[in-house]
C-alpha positions as protocol buffer text, in pm:
chain_id: "A"
residue {
  index: 1
  type: MET
  ca { x: -5077 y: -8545 z: -9847 }
}
residue {
  index: 2
  type: LEU
  ca { x: -5019 y: -8175 z: -9791 }
}
residue {
  index: 3
  type: ALA
  ca { x: -5100 y: -8197 z: -9461 }
}
residue {
  index: 4
  type: VAL
  ca { x: -4882 y: -8482 z: -9378 }
}
residue {
  index: 5
  type: ALA
  ca { x: -4621 y: -8294 z: -9546 }
}
residue {
  index: 6
  type: THR
  ca { x: -4691 y: -7971 z: -9347 }
}
residue {
  index: 7
  type: LYS
  ca { x: -4709 y: -8122 z: -8971 }
}
residue {
  index: 8
  type: SER
  ca { x: -4379 y: -8320 z: -9076 }
}
residue {
  index: 9
  type: LEU
  ca { x: -4227 y: -7987 z: -9175 }
}
residue {
  index: 10
  type: LEU
  ca { x: -4373 y: -7794 z: -8847 }
}
residue {
  index: 11
  type: LEU
  ca { x: -4251 y: -8106 z: -8611 }
}
residue {
  index: 12
  type: ILE
  ca { x: -3900 y: -8117 z: -8765 }
}
residue {
  index: 13
  type: PHE
  ca { x: -3871 y: -7740 z: -8761 }
}
residue {
  index: 14
  type: THR
  ca { x: -4022 y: -7627 z: -8413 }
}
residue {
  index: 15
  type: THR
  ca { x: -3786 y: -7934 z: -8250 }
}
residue {
  index: 16
  type: LEU
  ca { x: -3453 y: -7839 z: -8412 }
}
residue {
  index: 17
  type: PHE
  ca { x: -3492 y: -7456 z: -8393 }
}
residue {
  index: 18
  type: PRO
  ca { x: -3468 y: -7412 z: -7982 }
}
residue {
  index: 19
  type: VAL
  ca { x: -3164 y: -7625 z: -7992 }
}
residue {
  index: 20
  type: VAL
  ca { x: -2984 y: -7440 z: -8278 }
}
residue {
  index: 21
  type: TYR
  ca { x: -3133 y: -7139 z: -8150 }
}
residue {
  index: 22
  type: PRO
  ca { x: -2969 y: -6887 z: -8420 }
}
residue {
  index: 23
  type: ILE
  ca { x: -3084 y: -6569 z: -8211 }
}
residue {
  index: 24
  type: GLY
  ca { x: -2876 y: -6646 z: -7914 }
}
residue {
  index: 25
  type: GLY
  ca { x: -2601 y: -6774 z: -8139 }
}
residue {
  index: 26
  type: GLY
  ca { x: -2603 y: -6445 z: -8327 }
}
residue {
  index: 27
  type: ALA
  ca { x: -2488 y: -6276 z: -8030 }
}
residue {
  index: 28
  type: LEU
  ca { x: -2235 y: -6545 z: -7971 }
}
residue {
  index: 29
  type: PHE
  ca { x: -2108 y: -6523 z: -8346 }
}
residue {
  index: 30
  type: PHE
  ca { x: -2046 y: -6134 z: -8309 }
}
residue {
  index: 31
  type: ALA
  ca { x: -1864 y: -6164 z: -8009 }
}
residue {
  index: 32
  type: LEU
  ca { x: -1614 y: -6410 z: -8155 }
}
residue {
  index: 33
  type: THR
  ca { x: -1620 y: -6209 z: -8488 }
}
residue {
  index: 34
  type: LYS
  ca { x: -1605 y: -5863 z: -8351 }
}
residue {
  index: 35
  type: GLN
  ca { x: -1282 y: -5782 z: -8557 }
}
residue {
  index: 36
  type: TYR
  ca { x: -1403 y: -5864 z: -8884 }
}
residue {
  index: 37
  type: ASP
  ca { x: -1604 y: -5611 z: -9100 }
}
residue {
  index: 38
  type: GLY
  ca { x: -1948 y: -5640 z: -9247 }
}
residue {
  index: 39
  type: PRO
  ca { x: -1870 y: -5804 z: -9576 }
}
residue {
  index: 40
  type: ALA
  ca { x: -1638 y: -6083 z: -9413 }
}
residue {
  index: 41
  type: ARG
  ca { x: -1882 y: -6134 z: -9145 }
}
residue {
  index: 42
  type: LYS
  ca { x: -2159 y: -6196 z: -9426 }
}
residue {
  index: 43
  type: LEU
  ca { x: -1937 y: -6390 z: -9626 }
}
residue {
  index: 44
  type: LEU
  ca { x: -1867 y: -6640 z: -9315 }
}
residue {
  index: 45
  type: SER
  ca { x: -2253 y: -6640 z: -9219 }
}
residue {
  index: 46
  type: ARG
  ca { x: -2343 y: -6784 z: -9533 }
}
residue {
  index: 47
  type: ARG
  ca { x: -2063 y: -7054 z: -9516 }
}
residue {
  index: 48
  type: ILE
  ca { x: -2191 y: -7155 z: -9170 }
}
residue {
  index: 49
  type: ALA
  ca { x: -2539 y: -7140 z: -9296 }
}
residue {
  index: 50
  type: LEU
  ca { x: -2454 y: -7377 z: -9568 }
}
residue {
  index: 51
  type: ASN
  ca { x: -2243 y: -7586 z: -9354 }
}
residue {
  index: 52
  type: SER
  ca { x: -2520 y: -7602 z: -9085 }
}
residue {
  index: 53
  type: PHE
  ca { x: -2812 y: -7699 z: -9356 }
}
residue {
  index: 54
  type: VAL
  ca { x: -2557 y: -7992 z: -9498 }
}
residue {
  index: 55
  type: LEU
  ca { x: -2510 y: -8115 z: -9168 }
}
residue {
  index: 56
  type: LEU
  ca { x: -2877 y: -8121 z: -9060 }
}
residue {
  index: 57
  type: ILE
  ca { x: -2983 y: -8298 z: -9348 }
}
residue {
  index: 58
  type: ALA
  ca { x: -2723 y: -8544 z: -9389 }
}
residue {
  index: 59
  type: ALA
  ca { x: -2772 y: -8617 z: -8999 }
}
residue {
  index: 60
  type: PHE
  ca { x: -3150 y: -8708 z: -9090 }
}
residue {
  index: 61
  type: LEU
  ca { x: -3069 y: -8887 z: -9394 }
}
residue {
  index: 62
  type: ILE
  ca { x: -2784 y: -9130 z: -9301 }
}
residue {
  index: 63
  type: GLY
  ca { x: -2674 y: -9021 z: -8941 }
}
residue {
  index: 64
  type: SER
  ca { x: -2842 y: -9352 z: -8815 }
}
residue {
  index: 65
  type: HIS
  ca { x: -2663 y: -9565 z: -9071 }
}
residue {
  index: 66
  type: VAL
  ca { x: -2326 y: -9402 z: -9050 }
}
residue {
  index: 67
  type: LEU
  ca { x: -2366 y: -9479 z: -8672 }
}
residue {
  index: 68
  type: SER
  ca { x: -2454 y: -9834 z: -8734 }
}
residue {
  index: 69
  type: PHE
  ca { x: -2187 y: -9905 z: -8970 }
}
residue {
  index: 70
  type: PHE
  ca { x: -1900 y: -9758 z: -8729 }
}
residue {
  index: 71
  type: GLY
  ca { x: -2047 y: -9957 z: -8435 }
}
residue {
  index: 72
  type: VAL
  ca { x: -2125 y: -9607 z: -8252 }
}
residue {
  index: 73
  type: SER
  ca { x: -2440 y: -9578 z: -8054 }
}
residue {
  index: 74
  type: LEU
  ca { x: -2612 y: -9240 z: -8014 }
}
residue {
  index: 75
  type: PRO
  ca { x: -2549 y: -9205 z: -7643 }
}
residue {
  index: 76
  type: VAL
  ca { x: -2156 y: -9241 z: -7727 }
}
residue {
  index: 77
  type: VAL
  ca { x: -2222 y: -8962 z: -7974 }
}
residue {
  index: 78
  type: GLN
  ca { x: -2398 y: -8745 z: -7688 }
}
residue {
  index: 79
  type: VAL
  ca { x: -2129 y: -8807 z: -7454 }
}
residue {
  index: 80
  type: GLY
  ca { x: -1837 y: -8706 z: -7685 }
}
residue {
  index: 81
  type: GLY
  ca { x: -2043 y: -8428 z: -7831 }
}
residue {
  index: 82
  type: GLY
  ca { x: -2118 y: -8300 z: -7477 }
}
residue {
  index: 83
  type: LEU
  ca { x: -1739 y: -8271 z: -7372 }
}
residue {
  index: 84
  type: VAL
  ca { x: -1670 y: -8106 z: -7716 }
}
residue {
  index: 85
  type: VAL
  ca { x: -1932 y: -7845 z: -7633 }
}
residue {
  index: 86
  type: ILE
  ca { x: -1824 y: -7800 z: -7266 }
}
residue {
  index: 87
  type: SER
  ca { x: -1470 y: -7764 z: -7358 }
}
residue {
  index: 88
  type: THR
  ca { x: -1546 y: -7499 z: -7606 }
}
residue {
  index: 89
  type: ALA
  ca { x: -1792 y: -7294 z: -7371 }
}
residue {
  index: 90
  type: TRP
  ca { x: -1544 y: -7319 z: -7099 }
}
residue {
  index: 91
  type: ALA
  ca { x: -1270 y: -7177 z: -7330 }
}
residue {
  index: 92
  type: MET
  ca { x: -1516 y: -6906 z: -7424 }
}
residue {
  index: 93
  type: LEU
  ca { x: -1619 y: -6813 z: -7059 }
}
residue {
  index: 94
  type: LYS
  ca { x: -1228 y: -6789 z: -6963 }
}
residue {
  index: 95
  type: HIS
  ca { x: -1161 y: -6565 z: -7286 }
}
residue {
  index: 96
  type: LYS
  ca { x: -1062 y: -6196 z: -7184 }
}
residue {
  index: 97
  type: ASP
  ca { x: -1192 y: -5919 z: -7412 }
}
residue {
  index: 98
  type: GLY
  ca { x: -825 y: -5800 z: -7454 }
}
residue {
  index: 99
  type: ASP
  ca { x: -679 y: -6122 z: -7534 }
}
residue {
  index: 100
  type: GLU
  ca { x: -693 y: -6043 z: -7901 }
}
residue {
  index: 101
  type: GLU
  ca { x: -420 y: -6296 z: -8012 }
}
residue {
  index: 102
  type: ASP
  ca { x: -621 y: -6598 z: -7921 }
}
residue {
  index: 103
  type: ALA
  ca { x: -952 y: -6454 z: -8051 }
}
residue {
  index: 104
  type: ILE
  ca { x: -1114 y: -6643 z: -8304 }
}
residue {
  index: 105
  type: GLY
  ca { x: -1229 y: -6326 z: -8447 }
}
residue {
  index: 106
  type: ARG
  ca { x: -914 y: -6139 z: -8541 }
}
residue {
  index: 107
  type: THR
  ca { x: -859 y: -5897 z: -8850 }
}
residue {
  index: 108
  type: ILE
  ca { x: -735 y: -6119 z: -9129 }
}
residue {
  index: 109
  type: HIS
  ca { x: -796 y: -6127 z: -9521 }
}
residue {
  index: 110
  type: ASP
  ca { x: -1098 y: -6263 z: -9668 }
}
residue {
  index: 111
  type: GLY
  ca { x: -946 y: -6538 z: -9781 }
}
residue {
  index: 112
  type: ASP
  ca { x: -874 y: -6668 z: -9426 }
}
residue {
  index: 113
  type: VAL
  ca { x: -1218 y: -6587 z: -9309 }
}
residue {
  index: 114
  type: LEU
  ca { x: -1335 y: -6908 z: -9389 }
}
residue {
  index: 115
  type: LYS
  ca { x: -1078 y: -7115 z: -9144 }
}
residue {
  index: 116
  type: TYR
  ca { x: -1293 y: -7136 z: -8880 }
}
residue {
  index: 117
  type: ALA
  ca { x: -1648 y: -7158 z: -9078 }
}
residue {
  index: 118
  type: PHE
  ca { x: -1687 y: -7542 z: -8989 }
}
residue {
  index: 119
  type: TYR
  ca { x: -1500 y: -7578 z: -8659 }
}
residue {
  index: 120
  type: PRO
  ca { x: -1601 y: -7426 z: -8425 }
}
residue {
  index: 121
  type: LEU
  ca { x: -1826 y: -7169 z: -8547 }
}
residue {
  index: 122
  type: THR
  ca { x: -2077 y: -7435 z: -8740 }
}
residue {
  index: 123
  type: LEU
  ca { x: -1978 y: -7761 z: -8546 }
}
residue {
  index: 124
  type: PRO
  ca { x: -2011 y: -7747 z: -8245 }
}
residue {
  index: 125
  type: LEU
  ca { x: -2158 y: -7390 z: -8181 }
}
residue {
  index: 126
  type: THR
  ca { x: -2440 y: -7363 z: -8445 }
}
residue {
  index: 127
  type: VAL
  ca { x: -2536 y: -7741 z: -8510 }
}
residue {
  index: 128
  type: GLY
  ca { x: -2412 y: -7940 z: -8233 }
}
residue {
  index: 129
  type: PRO
  ca { x: -2420 y: -8266 z: -8101 }
}
residue {
  index: 130
  type: GLY
  ca { x: -2792 y: -8203 z: -7978 }
}
residue {
  index: 131
  type: SER
  ca { x: -2937 y: -8097 z: -8294 }
}
residue {
  index: 132
  type: ILE
  ca { x: -2749 y: -8369 z: -8487 }
}
residue {
  index: 133
  type: SER
  ca { x: -2870 y: -8645 z: -8256 }
}
residue {
  index: 134
  type: ILE
  ca { x: -3234 y: -8498 z: -8282 }
}
residue {
  index: 135
  type: ALA
  ca { x: -3206 y: -8494 z: -8663 }
}
residue {
  index: 136
  type: ILE
  ca { x: -3047 y: -8868 z: -8631 }
}
residue {
  index: 137
  type: THR
  ca { x: -3351 y: -8950 z: -8433 }
}
residue {
  index: 138
  type: LEU
  ca { x: -3621 y: -8814 z: -8639 }
}
residue {
  index: 139
  type: GLY
  ca { x: -3453 y: -8969 z: -8927 }
}
residue {
  index: 140
  type: ALA
  ca { x: -3469 y: -9292 z: -8793 }
}
residue {
  index: 141
  type: SER
  ca { x: -3839 y: -9262 z: -8740 }
}
residue {
  index: 142
  type: ARG
  ca { x: -3930 y: -9196 z: -9111 }
}
residue {
  index: 143
  type: PRO
  ca { x: -4216 y: -9370 z: -9271 }
}
residue {
  index: 144
  type: SER
  ca { x: -4108 y: -9734 z: -9428 }
}
residue {
  index: 145
  type: ASP
  ca { x: -4338 y: -9648 z: -9756 }
}
residue {
  index: 146
  type: LEU
  ca { x: -4178 y: -9495 z: -10033 }
}
residue {
  index: 147
  type: ARG
  ca { x: -4423 y: -9210 z: -10077 }
}
residue {
  index: 148
  type: GLY
  ca { x: -4420 y: -9112 z: -9716 }
}
residue {
  index: 149
  type: ASP
  ca { x: -4064 y: -9122 z: -9691 }
}
residue {
  index: 150
  type: LEU
  ca { x: -4010 y: -8874 z: -9973 }
}
residue {
  index: 151
  type: VAL
  ca { x: -4259 y: -8668 z: -9836 }
}
residue {
  index: 152
  type: THR
  ca { x: -4068 y: -8667 z: -9489 }
}
residue {
  index: 153
  type: ILE
  ca { x: -3734 y: -8628 z: -9677 }
}
residue {
  index: 154
  type: VAL
  ca { x: -3858 y: -8302 z: -9862 }
}
residue {
  index: 155
  type: SER
  ca { x: -4007 y: -8177 z: -9539 }
}
residue {
  index: 156
  type: ALA
  ca { x: -3664 y: -8214 z: -9351 }
}
residue {
  index: 157
  type: ALA
  ca { x: -3522 y: -8049 z: -9647 }
}
residue {
  index: 158
  type: ILE
  ca { x: -3715 y: -7757 z: -9627 }
}
residue {
  index: 159
  type: ALA
  ca { x: -3704 y: -7722 z: -9228 }
}
residue {
  index: 160
  type: SER
  ca { x: -3332 y: -7771 z: -9262 }
}
residue {
  index: 161
  type: ALA
  ca { x: -3324 y: -7481 z: -9537 }
}
residue {
  index: 162
  type: LEU
  ca { x: -3531 y: -7249 z: -9313 }
}
residue {
  index: 163
  type: LEU
  ca { x: -3311 y: -7307 z: -9040 }
}
residue {
  index: 164
  type: ALA
  ca { x: -2993 y: -7229 z: -9230 }
}
residue {
  index: 165
  type: LEU
  ca { x: -3179 y: -6912 z: -9372 }
}
residue {
  index: 166
  type: SER
  ca { x: -3228 y: -6810 z: -8994 }
}
residue {
  index: 167
  type: VAL
  ca { x: -2881 y: -6856 z: -8900 }
}
residue {
  index: 168
  type: TYR
  ca { x: -2773 y: -6657 z: -9201 }
}
residue {
  index: 169
  type: ILE
  ca { x: -3014 y: -6386 z: -9099 }
}
residue {
  index: 170
  type: CYS
  ca { x: -2932 y: -6369 z: -8722 }
}
residue {
  index: 171
  type: TYR
  ca { x: -2526 y: -6392 z: -8777 }
}
residue {
  index: 172
  type: GLY
  ca { x: -2499 y: -6188 z: -9105 }
}
residue {
  index: 173
  type: PHE
  ca { x: -2695 y: -5899 z: -8927 }
}
residue {
  index: 174
  type: SER
  ca { x: -2545 y: -5933 z: -8570 }
}
residue {
  index: 175
  type: ASP
  ca { x: -2369 y: -5625 z: -8603 }
}
residue {
  index: 176
  type: ARG
  ca { x: -2686 y: -5445 z: -8635 }
}
residue {
  index: 177
  type: LEU
  ca { x: -2817 y: -5615 z: -8309 }
}
residue {
  index: 178
  type: ALA
  ca { x: -2491 y: -5510 z: -8130 }
}
residue {
  index: 179
  type: LEU
  ca { x: -2555 y: -5149 z: -8247 }
}
residue {
  index: 180
  type: ARG
  ca { x: -2905 y: -5159 z: -8059 }
}
residue {
  index: 181
  type: ILE
  ca { x: -2799 y: -5347 z: -7753 }
}
residue {
  index: 182
  type: GLY
  ca { x: -2463 y: -5177 z: -7682 }
}
residue {
  index: 183
  type: ARG
  ca { x: -2129 y: -5314 z: -7601 }
}
residue {
  index: 184
  type: ASN
  ca { x: -2225 y: -5376 z: -7220 }
}
residue {
  index: 185
  type: GLY
  ca { x: -2517 y: -5572 z: -7340 }
}
residue {
  index: 186
  type: MET
  ca { x: -2336 y: -5785 z: -7626 }
}
residue {
  index: 187
  type: ILE
  ca { x: -2083 y: -5858 z: -7330 }
}
residue {
  index: 188
  type: VAL
  ca { x: -2377 y: -5968 z: -7089 }
}
residue {
  index: 189
  type: ILE
  ca { x: -2525 y: -6167 z: -7371 }
}
residue {
  index: 190
  type: GLY
  ca { x: -2202 y: -6328 z: -7481 }
}
residue {
  index: 191
  type: GLY
  ca { x: -2147 y: -6437 z: -7114 }
}
residue {
  index: 192
  type: LEU
  ca { x: -2505 y: -6570 z: -7078 }
}
residue {
  index: 193
  type: SER
  ca { x: -2504 y: -6745 z: -7424 }
}
residue {
  index: 194
  type: SER
  ca { x: -2142 y: -6899 z: -7349 }
}
residue {
  index: 195
  type: PHE
  ca { x: -2267 y: -7032 z: -6961 }
}
residue {
  index: 196
  type: LEU
  ca { x: -2595 y: -7162 z: -7150 }
}
residue {
  index: 197
  type: LEU
  ca { x: -2388 y: -7332 z: -7427 }
}
residue {
  index: 198
  type: PHE
  ca { x: -2177 y: -7488 z: -7117 }
}
residue {
  index: 199
  type: CYS
  ca { x: -2509 y: -7605 z: -6950 }
}
residue {
  index: 200
  type: ILE
  ca { x: -2613 y: -7750 z: -7282 }
}
residue {
  index: 201
  type: GLY
  ca { x: -2297 y: -7969 z: -7300 }
}
residue {
  index: 202
  type: VAL
  ca { x: -2361 y: -8108 z: -6954 }
}
residue {
  index: 203
  type: GLN
  ca { x: -2715 y: -8183 z: -7043 }
}
residue {
  index: 204
  type: ILE
  ca { x: -2598 y: -8376 z: -7352 }
}
residue {
  index: 205
  type: LEU
  ca { x: -2324 y: -8537 z: -7186 }
}
residue {
  index: 206
  type: TRP
  ca { x: -2565 y: -8646 z: -6905 }
}
residue {
  index: 207
  type: ASN
  ca { x: -2829 y: -8774 z: -7178 }
}
residue {
  index: 208
  type: GLY
  ca { x: -2568 y: -8986 z: -7284 }
}
residue {
  index: 209
  type: VAL
  ca { x: -2419 y: -9115 z: -6969 }
}
residue {
  index: 210
  type: HIS
  ca { x: -2754 y: -9172 z: -6837 }
}
residue {
  index: 211
  type: GLN
  ca { x: -2850 y: -9392 z: -7141 }
}
residue {
  index: 212
  type: LEU
  ca { x: -2545 y: -9580 z: -7134 }
}
residue {
  index: 213
  type: LEU
  ca { x: -2601 y: -9636 z: -6725 }
}
residue {
  index: 214
  type: THR
  ca { x: -2955 y: -9774 z: -6807 }
}
residue {
  index: 215
  type: GLY
  ca { x: -2851 y: -9996 z: -7081 }
}
residue {
  index: 216
  type: MET
  ca { x: -2592 y: -10191 z: -6879 }
}
């Protein structure tokens, strides 16, 4: 049973980690929150990590049931989510460093720091339609027997917790990464991450459209 749990844990973690990609997200997070001080950024990182854990485990456990209840198919979720990701990435690509008025990361009190914690910093920038659809797919293929189902649920919870921890580390200490890389390096990484996010959004959108056209 331990071997089964370990295999399930590794499958879920290794499948979701490249999609969530907290390392690249850390550079993007710092670019969006560069006006925050260290404690505020760590506070925001903790909330994003917690939100990410809840979203992933909820998608794994009840995602397919929620979609069935509302009569929404997974390809439709991919199309809608892809459009959201594309829109967000395009706005980030067009954003100018000097335009502090419209920046998400402006200097505000800690009480307002969490205003953007869920949208857009958690959804869709950290846990987006891609990772949610993967979690839903993995959850839909859970074993039918009670014992196997419980093992898979525990494995999914541990994998989601590890992903959330990696998000907190990469986001909470993104300022140290920025110091090592430098301003120009962060600008390059931020631009590349925004473009990559745009491409991911196009891919998610295409996957949904392709499945819808195939099912016609």
